[in-house]
N, C-alpha and C positions, 0 to 999 in steps of 0.2 A: 903103498900103504901109508907111508909117512906123509906123502903129499895129500892123501885123502884126509888124514887126521888134521894136518895143518889147514887144509881147506875147510874142513868141518868146524874146527875151533875158530878160525878167522871169520867164517860165516856166522857162527854163533855170536862172536864178539861184535860183529857189524850189526846183526839183528838186535843185540842187546843195546848197542849205542842208539840205534834207530828208535827202538821202543822207549829208551830213556829220554831221547829227544822229544818223541811224541808226547810222552807223559809230562815232560817239563813244559812243553808248549801248552798242553792242556791245562796244567796247573797255573801257568802264567795267565792264560785267558780267563780261567776261573777267578783268579785273584783280581784281575782288572775289572771283571763284571761285578764281583762282590764289592770292590772299592767304589765303583760307580754307583751301585745301589746304596751303599752306606753314605756316599756323598750326597745323593739325592735325598735320603732320609734326613741327614744332618741339615741340609739346606732347608727342607720343609720345616724342621723343628725350629731352626733359627728364625725363619720368616714368621712362623706362628708366634714365637716368643716376642719378636719385634712388634707384631701387631697387638699383642696383649699389652705390651709396655705403652704403645701409643694410645690404646684405649684407656689405660689407667691414667695416663698423663692428661687426656682430655677430661676424664671424670674428675680428676683433681682440680683442674682449672675451673670447671663448672662449679665444683663445690666451693672453691675459694671465692668465686664471683658471687655465689649465692650467700655466702657468709658476709661479704662486704655489704651486699644489699640489705641483708637482715639487720646488720649493725646500724646502717644508715636509717632504716625504718624505725628501729628501736630508739635511736637518738631523737628522731623527729617526734615520735610518740611521747617520750618522756619530757622533751622540751616543751611541747604543748601542754602536757600535764603540769609541768613546773610553773609555766606562766599562768595556767588556770588556778593552781594552788596559791600563787602569789596574789592573784586578784581576789581569791576567796579569803585569804588571810587579811588583806586590806579591808575588804568589805566587812568581815567579821569583827575586826578591830573597831571599825567605825560604828557598827551596830552595838557592840558591847559598850562603847563609850556613851552612846545615846541612851542605852538602857540604864547605865550607871548614873548618868545625869538626871534621867527621869526619876529614878529611885531616890536620888539625893534630894530632888525638889519635893518629892512626895513625903519623905520622912523628915527632912530638915527644914523644909520650907524655903530653901534657897538653891541656887544653881551651884554645882560643885566647881564650876569654872570661875565663880566669883571668889575673890581673895579677901573679901571683907570678913573681918573677925568681929564677933559681938562683944 
């Protein structure tokens, strides 16, 4: 009877160890699979973030280049306007001088460029 009890309890203990081992192996396999899935998800997220950063970098470079071009075009535009303004000012000053001289001759009877005093 004692041998049967010892045999029973030792068999139960062995079965418990085997079941614990099987459950431990199952848990270990589950953890490895889960970590592999998480690793794949993490890799996908990192790759998509890296791609988004590269896209932003490219967009930033394109924007900076467009701003440089726009600045150059603006400078060219206003330089040509400035030279046109200077030409217009010179022309207007000459025309004004001619009109003043003509008015001086009309009202005073003499050219305003003459320095003769009556």
